N, CA, C, O and the ligand as a Tripos MOL2 file, in Angstrom:
@<TRIPOS>MOLECULE
protein
  229   227    58     0     0
PROTEIN
NO_CHARGES

@<TRIPOS>ATOM
      1 N         260.8690  123.4350  -51.4400 N.3       1 MET1
      2 CA        261.4160  123.5180  -52.8230 C.3       1 MET1
      3 C         260.2850  123.1540  -53.8080 C.2       1 MET1
      4 O         259.6180  122.1250  -53.6910 O.2       1 MET1
      5 N         260.1100  124.0790  -54.8020 N.am      2 LYS2
      6 CA        259.0920  123.8400  -55.8800 C.3       2 LYS2
      7 C         259.7370  123.4850  -57.1670 C.2       2 LYS2
      8 O         260.8460  123.9240  -57.4680 O.2       2 LYS2
      9 N         259.0500  122.6930  -57.9250 N.am      3 CYS3
     10 CA        259.5250  122.3750  -59.2410 C.3       3 CYS3
     11 C         259.4460  123.5790  -60.1730 C.2       3 CYS3
     12 O         258.3600  124.1330  -60.3420 O.2       3 CYS3
     13 N         260.5660  124.0140  -60.7940 N.am      4 PRO4
     14 CA        260.5040  125.1520  -61.7180 C.3       4 PRO4
     15 C         259.7040  124.8510  -63.0130 C.2       4 PRO4
     16 O         259.3590  125.7590  -63.7700 O.2       4 PRO4
     17 N         259.4340  123.5990  -63.2310 N.am      5 GLN5
     18 CA        258.7780  123.2320  -64.4590 C.3       5 GLN5
     19 C         257.2810  123.2290  -64.2910 C.2       5 GLN5
     20 O         256.5610  123.8290  -65.0890 O.2       5 GLN5
     21 N         256.8090  122.5660  -63.2720 N.am      6 CYS6
     22 CA        255.2970  122.3590  -63.1180 C.3       6 CYS6
     23 C         254.8090  123.0240  -61.8270 C.2       6 CYS6
     24 O         253.5940  123.1170  -61.6510 O.2       6 CYS6
     25 N         255.6520  123.4850  -60.9240 N.am      7 GLY7
     26 CA        255.2630  124.1320  -59.7090 C.3       7 GLY7
     27 C         254.8540  123.1950  -58.5640 C.2       7 GLY7
     28 O         254.4100  123.6590  -57.5140 O.2       7 GLY7
     29 N         255.0020  121.8770  -58.7640 N.am      8 ALA8
     30 CA        254.6530  120.8870  -57.7580 C.3       8 ALA8
     31 C         255.6090  121.0050  -56.5970 C.2       8 ALA8
     32 O         256.7580  121.3980  -56.7950 O.2       8 ALA8
     33 N         255.1730  120.6770  -55.3800 N.am      9 GLU9
     34 CA        256.0700  120.6870  -54.2470 C.3       9 GLU9
     35 C         256.4690  119.2890  -53.8970 C.2       9 GLU9
     36 O         257.0440  119.0610  -52.8330 O.2       9 GLU9
     37 N         256.1900  118.3690  -54.7370 N.am     10 ASP10
     38 CA        256.5160  116.9400  -54.5350 C.3      10 ASP10
     39 C         257.8420  116.6860  -55.1400 C.2      10 ASP10
     40 O         257.9790  116.0210  -56.1670 O.2      10 ASP10
     41 N         258.8110  117.2250  -54.4880 N.am     11 VAL11
     42 CA        260.2380  117.2230  -55.0560 C.3      11 VAL11
     43 C         261.1590  116.4540  -54.1560 C.2      11 VAL11
     44 O         261.1470  116.6210  -52.9370 O.2      11 VAL11
     45 N         261.9680  115.6000  -54.7700 N.am     12 ILE12
     46 CA        263.0010  114.8720  -54.0020 C.3      12 ILE12
     47 C         264.2560  115.6580  -54.0060 C.2      12 ILE12
     48 O         264.6620  116.2000  -55.0340 O.2      12 ILE12
     49 N         264.9060  115.7300  -52.8170 N.am     13 GLU13
     50 CA        266.1770  116.4600  -52.6770 C.3      13 GLU13
     51 C         267.2430  115.5180  -52.1910 C.2      13 GLU13
     52 O         267.0720  114.8700  -51.1590 O.2      13 GLU13
     53 N         268.3760  115.4230  -52.9310 N.am     14 ILE14
     54 CA        269.4540  114.5720  -52.5500 C.3      14 ILE14
     55 C         270.6560  115.4900  -52.4000 C.2      14 ILE14
     56 O         271.0650  116.1530  -53.3530 O.2      14 ILE14
     57 N         271.2250  115.5250  -51.1870 N.am     15 LYS15
     58 CA        272.3450  116.3750  -50.8920 C.3      15 LYS15
     59 C         273.6630  115.6630  -51.3710 C.2      15 LYS15
     60 O         273.9170  114.5030  -51.0480 O.2      15 LYS15
     61 N         274.4600  116.4060  -52.1380 N.am     16 ASN16
     62 CA        275.7450  115.8580  -52.6550 C.3      16 ASN16
     63 C         276.8400  116.8290  -52.3240 C.2      16 ASN16
     64 O         276.6070  118.0300  -52.1870 O.2      16 ASN16
     65 N         278.0160  116.3140  -52.1980 N.am     17 LYS17
     66 CA        279.2110  117.1560  -52.0220 C.3      17 LYS17
     67 C         280.3440  116.6240  -52.9130 C.2      17 LYS17
     68 O         280.7640  115.4720  -52.8050 O.2      17 LYS17
     69 N         280.8080  117.4940  -53.7810 N.am     18 VAL18
     70 CA        281.9650  117.1690  -54.5940 C.3      18 VAL18
     71 C         283.0640  118.0110  -54.1390 C.2      18 VAL18
     72 O         283.0140  119.2340  -54.2700 O.2      18 VAL18
     73 N         284.1060  117.3780  -53.5830 N.am     19 GLU19
     74 CA        285.2120  118.0980  -52.9270 C.3      19 GLU19
     75 C         284.5500  119.0220  -51.8750 C.2      19 GLU19
     76 O         283.8480  118.5290  -50.9920 O.2      19 GLU19
     77 N         284.7540  120.2940  -51.9550 N.am     20 ASP20
     78 CA        284.1350  121.2330  -51.0070 C.3      20 ASP20
     79 C         282.9260  121.8910  -51.5390 C.2      20 ASP20
     80 O         282.3480  122.7610  -50.8880 O.2      20 ASP20
     81 N         282.5090  121.4880  -52.7450 N.am     21 ILE21
     82 CA        281.3770  122.2260  -53.3930 C.3      21 ILE21
     83 C         280.1230  121.3900  -53.1120 C.2      21 ILE21
     84 O         280.0820  120.1900  -53.3830 O.2      21 ILE21
     85 N         279.1100  122.0520  -52.5660 N.am     22 GLU22
     86 CA        277.8300  121.4260  -52.3320 C.3      22 GLU22
     87 C         276.9470  121.4660  -53.5630 C.2      22 GLU22
     88 O         276.5670  122.5310  -54.0510 O.2      22 GLU22
     89 N         276.6240  120.2540  -54.0610 N.am     23 ILE23
     90 CA        275.7320  120.1850  -55.2370 C.3      23 ILE23
     91 C         274.5730  119.2530  -54.9150 C.2      23 ILE23
     92 O         274.7290  118.0410  -54.7720 O.2      23 ILE23
     93 N         273.4020  119.8760  -54.8090 N.am     24 ASP24
     94 CA        272.2080  119.1240  -54.4660 C.3      24 ASP24
     95 C         271.4630  118.7240  -55.7920 C.2      24 ASP24
     96 O         271.3950  119.4640  -56.7740 O.2      24 ASP24
     97 N         270.9410  117.5380  -55.7110 N.am     25 PHE25
     98 CA        270.1580  117.0140  -56.8610 C.3      25 PHE25
     99 C         268.7080  117.0480  -56.5050 C.2      25 PHE25
    100 O         268.3030  116.6340  -55.4190 O.2      25 PHE25
    101 N         267.8970  117.5640  -57.4640 N.am     26 PHE26
    102 CA        266.4640  117.6300  -57.2580 C.3      26 PHE26
    103 C         265.7390  116.8720  -58.3550 C.2      26 PHE26
    104 O         266.1770  116.8750  -59.5050 O.2      26 PHE26
    105 N         264.6550  116.2340  -58.0160 N.am     27 SER27
    106 CA        263.8610  115.5010  -58.9870 C.3      27 SER27
    107 C         262.3820  115.6750  -58.7040 C.2      27 SER27
    108 O         261.9670  115.4770  -57.5620 O.2      27 SER27
    109 N         261.5930  116.0230  -59.6490 N.am     28 CYS28
    110 CA        260.1520  116.2100  -59.4330 C.3      28 CYS28
    111 C         259.4140  114.9240  -59.7050 C.2      28 CYS28
    112 O         259.6240  114.2490  -60.7130 O.2      28 CYS28
    113 N         258.5130  114.6010  -58.7410 N.am     29 HIS29
    114 CA        257.6780  113.4350  -58.8720 C.3      29 HIS29
    115 C         256.6420  113.5410  -59.9970 C.2      29 HIS29
    116 O         256.3420  112.5670  -60.6870 O.2      29 HIS29
    117 N         256.1060  114.7560  -60.1570 N.am     30 ARG30
    118 CA        255.0140  114.9000  -61.0740 C.3      30 ARG30
    119 C         255.4240  114.9410  -62.5790 C.2      30 ARG30
    120 O         254.8520  114.2360  -63.4100 O.2      30 ARG30
    121 N         256.4010  115.7630  -62.8840 N.am     31 CYS31
    122 CA        256.7280  115.8750  -64.2680 C.3      31 CYS31
    123 C         258.1260  115.2980  -64.6060 C.2      31 CYS31
    124 O         258.5910  115.3870  -65.7430 O.2      31 CYS31
    125 N         258.7700  114.7120  -63.5970 N.am     32 GLU32
    126 CA        260.0610  114.0660  -63.7850 C.3      32 GLU32
    127 C         261.1750  115.0110  -64.2320 C.2      32 GLU32
    128 O         262.1940  114.5840  -64.7760 O.2      32 GLU32
    129 N         260.9590  116.2910  -63.9930 N.am     33 GLU33
    130 CA        262.0350  117.2650  -64.2140 C.3      33 GLU33
    131 C         263.2140  117.0030  -63.2190 C.2      33 GLU33
    132 O         263.0070  116.7160  -62.0400 O.2      33 GLU33
    133 N         264.4030  117.1120  -63.7360 N.am     34 LYS34
    134 CA        265.5630  116.9290  -62.8430 C.3      34 LYS34
    135 C         266.4990  118.0960  -62.9550 C.2      34 LYS34
    136 O         266.7470  118.5970  -64.0520 O.2      34 LYS34
    137 N         267.0230  118.5370  -61.8350 N.am     35 TRP35
    138 CA        267.9700  119.6570  -61.8640 C.3      35 TRP35
    139 C         268.8890  119.6380  -60.7050 C.2      35 TRP35
    140 O         268.6550  118.9460  -59.7140 O.2      35 TRP35
    141 N         269.9930  120.4380  -60.8260 N.am     36 TRP36
    142 CA        270.9950  120.4620  -59.7750 C.3      36 TRP36
    143 C         271.1120  121.8800  -59.2730 C.2      36 TRP36
    144 O         270.7980  122.8360  -59.9810 O.2      36 TRP36
    145 N         271.5650  122.0020  -58.0480 N.am     37 ASP37
    146 CA        271.6960  123.2900  -57.3930 C.3      37 ASP37
    147 C         273.0800  123.3580  -56.7120 C.2      37 ASP37
    148 O         273.4600  122.5120  -55.9020 O.2      37 ASP37
    149 N         273.7850  124.3970  -57.0900 N.am     38 ARG38
    150 CA        275.1310  124.5710  -56.4810 C.3      38 ARG38
    151 C         275.1010  125.8870  -55.6860 C.2      38 ARG38
    152 O         275.0520  126.9930  -56.2240 O.2      38 ARG38
    153 N         275.1360  125.6710  -54.3450 N.am     39 SER39
    154 CA        275.0210  126.7940  -53.3720 C.3      39 SER39
    155 C         273.9930  127.8700  -53.7910 C.2      39 SER39
    156 O         274.3030  129.0560  -53.9000 O.2      39 SER39
    157 N         272.7830  127.4020  -54.0140 N.am     40 GLY40
    158 CA        271.6680  128.3700  -54.2660 C.3      40 GLY40
    159 C         271.4260  128.6540  -55.7420 C.2      40 GLY40
    160 O         270.3920  129.2230  -56.0900 O.2      40 GLY40
    161 N         272.3540  128.2720  -56.6230 N.am     41 GLU41
    162 CA        272.1970  128.5100  -58.0440 C.3      41 GLU41
    163 C         271.9660  127.2060  -58.8040 C.2      41 GLU41
    164 O         272.6340  126.1970  -58.5810 O.2      41 GLU41
    165 N         271.0030  127.2700  -59.6990 N.am     42 SER42
    166 CA        270.7600  126.0170  -60.4660 C.3      42 SER42
    167 C         271.8530  125.8820  -61.5440 C.2      42 SER42
    168 O         272.2820  126.8340  -62.1960 O.2      42 SER42
    169 N         272.2450  124.6580  -61.6620 N.am     43 VAL43
    170 CA        273.3170  124.3580  -62.6820 C.3      43 VAL43
    171 C         272.8780  123.2300  -63.5630 C.2      43 VAL43
    172 O         272.1020  122.3700  -63.1450 O.2      43 VAL43
    173 N         273.3590  123.2220  -64.7630 N.am     44 SER44
    174 CA        272.9890  122.1650  -65.7160 C.3      44 SER44
    175 C         273.8490  120.8970  -65.3820 C.2      44 SER44
    176 O         274.8400  120.9480  -64.6540 O.2      44 SER44
    177 N         273.3910  119.7730  -65.9680 N.am     45 LEU45
    178 CA        274.1890  118.5210  -65.7830 C.3      45 LEU45
    179 C         275.5450  118.6700  -66.3800 C.2      45 LEU45
    180 O         276.5150  118.1130  -65.8650 O.2      45 LEU45
    181 N         275.6440  119.4240  -67.4790 N.am     46 ARG46
    182 CA        276.9240  119.6410  -68.0710 C.3      46 ARG46
    183 C         277.9410  120.3080  -67.0690 C.2      46 ARG46
    184 O         279.0940  119.8960  -66.9440 O.2      46 ARG46
    185 N         277.4440  121.3240  -66.3960 N.am     47 GLU47
    186 CA        278.2730  122.0160  -65.4020 C.3      47 GLU47
    187 C         278.6410  121.1150  -64.2250 C.2      47 GLU47
    188 O         279.7570  121.1730  -63.7080 O.2      47 GLU47
    189 N         277.6870  120.2850  -63.8120 N.am     48 VAL48
    190 CA        277.9660  119.3120  -62.7700 C.3      48 VAL48
    191 C         279.0540  118.3670  -63.1230 C.2      48 VAL48
    192 O         279.9600  118.1090  -62.3300 O.2      48 VAL48
    193 N         278.9680  117.8400  -64.3290 N.am     49 LEU49
    194 CA        280.0080  116.8990  -64.7880 C.3      49 LEU49
    195 C         281.3650  117.6050  -64.9380 C.2      49 LEU49
    196 O         282.4170  116.9900  -64.7660 O.2      49 LEU49
    197 N         281.3230  118.8790  -65.2550 N.am     50 ASP50
    198 CA        282.5240  119.6820  -65.3740 C.3      50 ASP50
    199 C         283.2190  119.7980  -64.0050 C.2      50 ASP50
    200 O         284.4370  119.6590  -63.8920 O.2      50 ASP50
    201 N         282.4160  120.0520  -62.9930 N.am     51 ILE51
    202 CA        282.9410  120.2410  -61.6420 C.3      51 ILE51
    203 C         283.4920  118.8880  -61.1420 C.2      51 ILE51
    204 O         284.5370  118.8470  -60.4910 O.2      51 ILE51
    205 N         282.8160  117.8340  -61.4350 N.am     52 VAL52
    206 CA        283.2910  116.4730  -60.9910 C.3      52 VAL52
    207 C         284.5920  116.1240  -61.6720 C.2      52 VAL52
    208 O         285.5210  115.5950  -61.0610 O.2      52 VAL52
    209 N         284.6350  116.4360  -62.9630 N.am     53 ARG53
    210 CA        285.8490  116.1550  -63.7320 C.3      53 ARG53
    211 C         287.0810  116.9160  -63.2050 C.2      53 ARG53
    212 O         288.1760  116.3650  -63.0900 O.2      53 ARG53
    213 N         286.8550  118.2100  -62.8880 N.am     54 LYS54
    214 CA        287.9370  119.0480  -62.4190 C.3      54 LYS54
    215 C         288.3680  118.6320  -61.0190 C.2      54 LYS54
    216 O         289.5410  118.7710  -60.6720 O.2      54 LYS54
    217 N         287.4660  118.1370  -60.2310 N.am     55 SER55
    218 CA        287.8060  117.7640  -58.8500 C.3      55 SER55
    219 C         288.6190  116.5310  -58.8660 C.2      55 SER55
    220 O         289.3440  116.2790  -57.9040 O.2      55 SER55
    221 N         288.5530  115.7370  -59.8950 N.am     56 LYS56
    222 CA        289.2870  114.4450  -59.9790 C.3      56 LYS56
    223 C         290.6800  114.6160  -60.5330 C.2      56 LYS56
    224 O         291.5450  113.7650  -60.3270 O.2      56 LYS56
    225 N         290.9150  115.7640  -61.2710 N.am     57 SER57
    226 CA        292.2280  115.9420  -61.8570 C.3      57 SER57
    227 C         293.1920  116.6020  -60.9160 C.2      57 SER57
    228 O         294.3490  116.8220  -61.2720 O.2      57 SER57
    229 ZN        257.5580  119.1300  -61.8830 Zn       58 ZN58
@<TRIPOS>BOND
     1     1     2 1
     2     2     3 1
     3     3     4 2
     4     3     5 am
     5     5     6 1
     6     6     7 1
     7     7     8 2
     8     7     9 am
     9     9    10 1
    10    10    11 1
    11    11    12 2
    12    11    13 am
    13    13    14 1
    14    14    15 1
    15    15    16 2
    16    15    17 am
    17    17    18 1
    18    18    19 1
    19    19    20 2
    20    19    21 am
    21    21    22 1
    22    22    23 1
    23    23    24 2
    24    23    25 am
    25    25    26 1
    26    26    27 1
    27    27    28 2
    28    27    29 am
    29    29    30 1
    30    30    31 1
    31    31    32 2
    32    31    33 am
    33    33    34 1
    34    34    35 1
    35    35    36 2
    36    35    37 am
    37    37    38 1
    38    38    39 1
    39    39    40 2
    40    39    41 am
    41    41    42 1
    42    42    43 1
    43    43    44 2
    44    43    45 am
    45    45    46 1
    46    46    47 1
    47    47    48 2
    48    47    49 am
    49    49    50 1
    50    50    51 1
    51    51    52 2
    52    51    53 am
    53    53    54 1
    54    54    55 1
    55    55    56 2
    56    55    57 am
    57    57    58 1
    58    58    59 1
    59    59    60 2
    60    59    61 am
    61    61    62 1
    62    62    63 1
    63    63    64 2
    64    63    65 am
    65    65    66 1
    66    66    67 1
    67    67    68 2
    68    67    69 am
    69    69    70 1
    70    70    71 1
    71    71    72 2
    72    71    73 am
    73    73    74 1
    74    74    75 1
    75    75    76 2
    76    75    77 am
    77    77    78 1
    78    78    79 1
    79    79    80 2
    80    79    81 am
    81    81    82 1
    82    82    83 1
    83    83    84 2
    84    83    85 am
    85    85    86 1
    86    86    87 1
    87    87    88 2
    88    87    89 am
    89    89    90 1
    90    90    91 1
    91    91    92 2
    92    91    93 am
    93    93    94 1
    94    94    95 1
    95    95    96 2
    96    95    97 am
    97    97    98 1
    98    98    99 1
    99    99   100 2
   100    99   101 am
   101   101   102 1
   102   102   103 1
   103   103   104 2
   104   103   105 am
   105   105   106 1
   106   106   107 1
   107   107   108 2
   108   107   109 am
   109   109   110 1
   110   110   111 1
   111   111   112 2
   112   111   113 am
   113   113   114 1
   114   114   115 1
   115   115   116 2
   116   115   117 am
   117   117   118 1
   118   118   119 1
   119   119   120 2
   120   119   121 am
   121   121   122 1
   122   122   123 1
   123   123   124 2
   124   123   125 am
   125   125   126 1
   126   126   127 1
   127   127   128 2
   128   127   129 am
   129   129   130 1
   130   130   131 1
   131   131   132 2
   132   131   133 am
   133   133   134 1
   134   134   135 1
   135   135   136 2
   136   135   137 am
   137   137   138 1
   138   138   139 1
   139   139   140 2
   140   139   141 am
   141   141   142 1
   142   142   143 1
   143   143   144 2
   144   143   145 am
   145   145   146 1
   146   146   147 1
   147   147   148 2
   148   147   149 am
   149   149   150 1
   150   150   151 1
   151   151   152 2
   152   151   153 am
   153   153   154 1
   154   154   155 1
   155   155   156 2
   156   155   157 am
   157   157   158 1
   158   158   159 1
   159   159   160 2
   160   159   161 am
   161   161   162 1
   162   162   163 1
   163   163   164 2
   164   163   165 am
   165   165   166 1
   166   166   167 1
   167   167   168 2
   168   167   169 am
   169   169   170 1
   170   170   171 1
   171   171   172 2
   172   171   173 am
   173   173   174 1
   174   174   175 1
   175   175   176 2
   176   175   177 am
   177   177   178 1
   178   178   179 1
   179   179   180 2
   180   179   181 am
   181   181   182 1
   182   182   183 1
   183   183   184 2
   184   183   185 am
   185   185   186 1
   186   186   187 1
   187   187   188 2
   188   187   189 am
   189   189   190 1
   190   190   191 1
   191   191   192 2
   192   191   193 am
   193   193   194 1
   194   194   195 1
   195   195   196 2
   196   195   197 am
   197   197   198 1
   198   198   199 1
   199   199   200 2
   200   199   201 am
   201   201   202 1
   202   202   203 1
   203   203   204 2
   204   203   205 am
   205   205   206 1
   206   206   207 1
   207   207   208 2
   208   207   209 am
   209   209   210 1
   210   210   211 1
   211   211   212 2
   212   211   213 am
   213   213   214 1
   214   214   215 1
   215   215   216 2
   216   215   217 am
   217   217   218 1
   218   218   219 1
   219   219   220 2
   220   219   221 am
   221   221   222 1
   222   222   223 1
   223   223   224 2
   224   223   225 am
   225   225   226 1
   226   226   227 1
   227   227   228 2
@<TRIPOS>SUBSTRUCTURE
     1 MET1         2 RESIDUE 1 A MET
     2 LYS2         6 RESIDUE 1 A LYS
     3 CYS3        10 RESIDUE 1 A CYS
     4 PRO4        14 RESIDUE 1 A PRO
     5 GLN5        18 RESIDUE 1 A GLN
     6 CYS6        22 RESIDUE 1 A CYS
     7 GLY7        26 RESIDUE 1 A GLY
     8 ALA8        30 RESIDUE 1 A ALA
     9 GLU9        34 RESIDUE 1 A GLU
    10 ASP10       38 RESIDUE 1 A ASP
    11 VAL11       42 RESIDUE 1 A VAL
    12 ILE12       46 RESIDUE 1 A ILE
    13 GLU13       50 RESIDUE 1 A GLU
    14 ILE14       54 RESIDUE 1 A ILE
    15 LYS15       58 RESIDUE 1 A LYS
    16 ASN16       62 RESIDUE 1 A ASN
    17 LYS17       66 RESIDUE 1 A LYS
    18 VAL18       70 RESIDUE 1 A VAL
    19 GLU19       74 RESIDUE 1 A GLU
    20 ASP20       78 RESIDUE 1 A ASP
    21 ILE21       82 RESIDUE 1 A ILE
    22 GLU22       86 RESIDUE 1 A GLU
    23 ILE23       90 RESIDUE 1 A ILE
    24 ASP24       94 RESIDUE 1 A ASP
    25 PHE25       98 RESIDUE 1 A PHE
    26 PHE26      102 RESIDUE 1 A PHE
    27 SER27      106 RESIDUE 1 A SER
    28 CYS28      110 RESIDUE 1 A CYS
    29 HIS29      114 RESIDUE 1 A HIS
    30 ARG30      118 RESIDUE 1 A ARG
    31 CYS31      122 RESIDUE 1 A CYS
    32 GLU32      126 RESIDUE 1 A GLU
    33 GLU33      130 RESIDUE 1 A GLU
    34 LYS34      134 RESIDUE 1 A LYS
    35 TRP35      138 RESIDUE 1 A TRP
    36 TRP36      142 RESIDUE 1 A TRP
    37 ASP37      146 RESIDUE 1 A ASP
    38 ARG38      150 RESIDUE 1 A ARG
    39 SER39      154 RESIDUE 1 A SER
    40 GLY40      158 RESIDUE 1 A GLY
    41 GLU41      162 RESIDUE 1 A GLU
    42 SER42      166 RESIDUE 1 A SER
    43 VAL43      170 RESIDUE 1 A VAL
    44 SER44      174 RESIDUE 1 A SER
    45 LEU45      178 RESIDUE 1 A LEU
    46 ARG46      182 RESIDUE 1 A ARG
    47 GLU47      186 RESIDUE 1 A GLU
    48 VAL48      190 RESIDUE 1 A VAL
    49 LEU49      194 RESIDUE 1 A LEU
    50 ASP50      198 RESIDUE 1 A ASP
    51 ILE51      202 RESIDUE 1 A ILE
    52 VAL52      206 RESIDUE 1 A VAL
    53 ARG53      210 RESIDUE 1 A ARG
    54 LYS54      214 RESIDUE 1 A LYS
    55 SER55      218 RESIDUE 1 A SER
    56 LYS56      222 RESIDUE 1 A LYS
    57 SER57      226 RESIDUE 1 A SER
    58 ZN58       229 GROUP 0 **** ****
């Protein structure tokens, strides 16, 4: 996994699962860019919070 911001490969990956939806969290060591990935598609924090909120209702 490469950082979309600076291209570094020094990226942390944290696997998450909300209900049945797999949402992985990524964080770049070099530029501190953070992003989420939902089954291969990058999603914004807003979308992630939306999914979490819906899963709880
Ligand atoms: Zn980066």
